[in-house]
Residue, then its C-alpha position, 0 to 999 in steps of 0.5 A: m292718566s286716570h284709572i277706575k278703582i275697583s274697591k274691594d269688600w272690605e275697604i272703606s274711604g275716609n271722614l266720618a264723625t259724630p260724637e256720641s252723647v247718648f250710649m251708657s259708659r262702659r260700666k254704667f250709665l253716662q253721668g249727666t247726659a244731658l250736660t255732654a249732650v249739650a256740650t257735644t252739640a255745642l262742639l259740633t255747632g261751633c259754638t266752642s272748639p275742642p282743645h287742640d294738641p300741644e305742639v311738639a317739635l318732632s326728632e330727627t328719627e321722626k322727621k325721616i318718618y313722617p308722613a309715612k307713606r301709605n300702604e295702598n293695600f289698606q283703602l276706605d269705603r268712606p271718609v276719614t274721620s275729622e282729626q279735631i273730633a277724633a283727638s277730642y273723642n276718646n276713651f282712656y279709662e286710666f285718665t277719666q270717663v269722659k270721652e271728651d275730657v281724655i285730650v286734657h287729662a292724657q297730657a300729663l303722661p310722658k312720651r319719653p323715655w319709653t320702653v316695651e318688653v318682649s319677652g316669655l315664650v320667646r327665643h331672644p327677650k328684648i327690652f325695645d326702645v320705643d325710637d330704635l322701633l321707629r328707626t327698624m320696623p317697616i314704618q308705614e301708613r294704612l287707613y282702617r276703620h275703628r269700631c267702639v263697643e258702644a257703637w261708636a266708629m270712625a275711620v283713621p289713618w294710622t302710621g305703625f307697623p304690623l305686629k308680627a314684624l316685632l314679634k319676628q324679632v324676638e322668635p315666639t316658640y312652639k308653646a306659645t299660644y297667646v300674646r299678653m299687652t300691658t300698658f303703664y301703671k302710674p297712679f298718680t298720673a293716671q288716677g284712674q288707676l287710683a280706684f285700687w278695686e280694679p285691675w290695673p295696670y290694663m290689659e289685653g291679650l290676642t292669640v298667636q294666630e290673630a297678633m300674626n295676622d297681617l291687619a294687627f297693627m303696632a301704632v306710632g302715629i296718626y294724621g300723618h304725625p306721631l300719636p297724641k297722648q290722648h290716643g295711646a302715645p307712644l305705640r298702640l295697638a290697632v286691631p280694626w276687626k274688634y272693638g276698641f277696647k282690644s286695641i290696648k294703648s300706651v303699650v309697656k310689655i307685651e308677653l308670649i305664655d301658653y294660656r288664656p290671659a285674664t284682660f282688664w274689661n273681661t274681668l271686670q265684666g266678662l257677661e258684657y265684654d268676652f275676650t275675643a271681641n270681634v265684631n258681631p252686628k248679630i251678637p248684641h251687647p246685654r245694654w244695646s244693639q251691635a247692628k248700627e254704628k253711628m259715625i263720630g262728627t258726622g252722626e251717618i248711621r251705617p250698618t255694622l259689618p261682621f269682623n267690622g268689613y275685614g272678614k275676609q282677612v281674619a274669619k278663617l282664625y274663627a272658623 
């Protein structure tokens, strides 16, 4: 029996992708733009193939999770980006500024053992083992848009759980107003962190209201399997109404605090990367427009939507 689905205005559908070789890096123009363009063209025309993730055996817990049941409340108005493209075009500044090289350098990061400390203004501070989270959290798959501040975009199926489900385990106190997240600090593993003049480890933050919104999602997998290392294994944030740099990767600490935290890009270049970082086509980046976005893999140009199309879910947070 067939049925007609009427899409919501924020929904997207699933398979868009085009490598971005023209945009500037966050801190400076991309070095070697011509070489980057040649490499990107070769990738898309089949002259070369992007490296593949190494095969990793699933644990018994992971075998029970993947592929996770999809939450049909989160749909797309576009096709899902090719997994091969999404896996080989990443920002992970801890390892390298060259997106196509992240997939190689990130393999140095061990995924286990891995724990996440949740502390601060909470009634029950706790250190969670990531495998315990896999067993106890409401694991599901969601289709989300992902919009980079550099004006490229993709659409991916994340596997994970709502951030609010984790925060409810520790019970934030009424004094908590912000959530600060911190990634690992291993400068001899992730050599970008050897730049001692930059504010490592990478930190990001949300208001408590943002963190408790149902869209705020802790991802442990993508494309029906555990997160590859270049995507932020084993645990990362996905906040689809904000620019991608807010979705911190490889999280090791979550703190509930009563002041707005310093964050990595806001500390480095506050005039270019504000703390809130909601997707807004009407506010250009100082060096490029945000009115349109380019889908990695296909090169399709789309108009940028306010809050990346999730306004009905989050606009009330900023009234």
